[in-house]
C-alpha positions, 0 to 999 in steps of 0.5 A: 246752199247756206248765204255766207255772212257778210262784212263790211271792211271801211278802210281809211284814206290814211291808212294806204299812206305810209308817212309823208314821205311814201304817198306817192301813186305806188307808195299807194298800192304798195300799202295796199297790196299789205293790206288785202292779205288780210281781206283774202284770209278773211274770204277763206274763213267763209266770209262775203266782203264789202270793202269801202275805203276812205280818201281824204288825202287822195281828194287834197292831191286832186284839188292841189293838182288842180289848183297848181293847173288852174291856168291851163285848166279847169279846176275839178269840183269835189264831188268829181274828185270824189269820183276819181278817186273811188275809181283810182283807190277802187283800181288799187284795191280791186287789181291787189284782191285779184292778184292775191286770189290767184295766188290763193287758187280762188276765183272771185270776181272783184268789182268797183262800183262808182257810188253816189251817197245822197244828202240833204240840202237842209242838212244844217252842216251846210250852213257851217262848212267845217272840214277843211280839203286842198293845201295849205294858203297863208290868210290872204291868199285864203280870202283872195279865194273866198272872194273870188271863188266863193269859198268857205275858208278855215284856219286849220290847226295853226298850220295854215288856211285852207279851204272848207266844205260842208260835210252832211250826214248821209241818208241813202246809197243810191246803188245799194241795189247793184251792190246787193246785185253783185254780192248774190253773183259772188261778187267782192265788191268795192263800193262808197269810196270815200262815204260816197260822191254827195248828191241831192236830189232836184224838185225834178228827182234828179241827181246834183252832184253837191261840193262836200264831203262824206264821213268814211265809217258813217257812211259804211254804217249806213251801207253796212245796214243797208246790207244788213251785214253781220258785222262791219269792221273799221281796220285802224291804228291800233288792236284795240280802243282804250279810254284815258288814251296816253295816260298811266289809267290807259285801259285797253277794251276788249268787249263793250255792249251799245249802252256803255260805248255810247256812254263812254263816248259821250264821255268824251273818252274817244278823239274826236278826230280820231276814234269817236267817229269809228264807234259813233258809225258802230254804234250807228250800224248796231242801232240799224242792226241788233245781230251785228256787230261792230269790230275796231282792229289792226288790219292785220289782225282782224282774223286774230280779233274773229278768234276772240283774241284781241279787238275791241268788239261792240256788239248785243251779245 
């Protein structure tokens, strides 16, 4: 039997929240149900899928609840919060996908896998933590937390002070063998949520949790490379990537070679906190898998993009 092509689809955590007025668990699940139909469209087109997802807002919610309840229960460490979100968000996708598959008369198992990602404590990111997490505080409260809890803190874009942690580069997906086994068994796999739970190996080879966060897109590129995926898809809020965004010279991009995308990225054409990490993740994937293709588009236009009608593609051919 011919092997199906494999796509890794990397949803962002913010993609589950439409706006500040719709961020409850129920609202997030409704957003998931609206998105999974596009994933099942891919399955009906003959693709195998691995789904990854972000978790930034959701980890923030868990840490805020932990802060509010700290007088009664012990706080939740960051790595455990990432694990919590893998289970909760994975459950949302797992249930919604199973229901959509059933509606279409398809019988494919859907499995959520709690996934660990190895990082190196020698990573320079640990010397300069710069990833804000959790709730906003005034400066005095933040400084008190830093003194009492050993937090690193930072002022975040004029909105207040927050705790910050390191965002090291992912080195290895610990459960990659299990993901491959599940795929070979015909499952749709949800894995690597939030970039994976950050862990390191100690001198005895044991896994130790690390209080850090891993970029979801970079980890998804590492996962796609390890799986020798045919395509890495990063759904976002726009159908295509643009240069000179928001100016009279704005131009939407259809197809880019890796060399062209790299030059534009280095020129600062893509926003540091928005499009640049996505483009760079696709470049990382293609560097490790030259026959692969990277796609950025809306979740709702993935099929149109595959048909050649929209989306921004980065590929060698």
